[in-house]
N, C-alpha and C positions, 0 to 999 in steps of 0.2 A: 811225337811220332811213335806208333806202336802201342800207345797207352789206350785203355778202354774208355771210349767217350761216354759210356753209360755208367761208369763207376762213380758213385757219389764221393766227392772230396771237397774239403773246405779250402778255398783258394787263399793265397797270401794277400790278395787284394779284397778279401771279404770285409764287409762293413757290419759290425755288431753295434746295435743301438738299443737304448732304453728310453721309454716314454714316461711322462709324468704320471700316467695311470698305473705304472708298474710293469707294463708290457716290455718284453725283451724280444728283439728280432734280429735276423741276420739277412743281409743282402749279399748274395754270393753269385759271382759270375759263373755261368755254366756254358757248356758247348752247345752249338745249335742242335746237335743230335740229342743231347740230354733234354733240351727245351722241348723239342718235338715229342720225345718219349713221355715226358711229364705232362705235356699238353694233352696227349691222347688219354692218359690216366685221369687227369682233371676233368676233361670233357665227359668221360664215362661216368665219373662220380656224380657230376651235376645232373645226369639223366636219371639217377637212382635216388639221390639224397634230396630231401626237402630243404629248401633254403631257410635262412634265418627269418623268423617271423612269417614264414610261408611265402617269402619273396623268391622269385627266380634268382639264381646266382648272378645272371647278367644285370638284373635290376639292382641287386645288393651292391655290386662293385662299380656301378655306373656313377659318374659325377653329374650332379644336377644343381642348378641354381635358377634364379628368376629368368635368365636369358637363354639358357641352353642346357641340353642334356648330352653328355658324351658317354658312349659305351666304353667299357674297359677293353683293352686289347694288349697283347704281348705281356700278359700278367699271369704269373703262377701263384696260387694261394696255397702256401704250405700247410696252413691249418686245415683247409678243405681236403687236401690230399691225405694228410694224416688222419682225418676223420674216418677214412676208410677202415682203419684198424679197429674202430669201435662198432662197426656194423655187424649185424648177425651174419652168420655164414651164408645164408641164402641171398642176402643183399650183396655180399662180396662176390658171389657167383654171378649175379646180375651185372655188377660193375665189370667183371672180367669179360662177360659176353659183349658188353659195349666197347671195352678196350680192343677186343679182337676185331669188332666192326670198324672202330676208329682207325685201325691200322690200314684199312682200305681207303680211308678218306683223309690221310695226312696231307697238309698243304705242301706245295712245291717248296723244296729247300734250295739253298743257294748252290749246293753241290749236286750235280746229277747223280741219281741213285741213292741219295741220302735217305729219302722217304722209305725206300725198300729196305735199307739197312736198319732203320729205326723199327719198321714193322717186324722185321725178323727178330729183333732183340726184345720185343714186348713179351711180357710174361705169358706162359702157356697154361698155368694152373693157378688156382686161388692161392695156394701156398707159396708159389713163386712171387706173386704180386705182394703178398703179406711181407715176405722177406725183403723185397725191393724197397717197400715203403718203410719198413723198420730200419733198414740201412740208412735211409735218408734222415730219419729222426736223430741219428748220431751226429749230424752236422751242426746241431745247436744244443 
């Protein structure tokens, strides 16, 4: 209570893992507010950044086998969000414009008024967005 739900922090229940390919990752529980906040940023980035191999982000993260294809959902891609930091300034400005638009389209949250709270907390300038994403990179 009273803590900032948008402040990045590593939870004591975070899971740090390593893969045989040398990849290291973190699975960290976050608040619903932080999820909606990051989802708005992620969705904005996918509208500006070309996906891996020219694939749409939705296609890249989907599961597919001989019998079915399942679209991704409830997933935040930290690498995608961090890729914002490598964009040229004009692309960052385009992402910010999409973030501001996304604020008007946030999904209904479990708590009344939460979407408005998230929208109000979204970055207002490119430099604010850069700082927020840089803060997130310190979690791993």
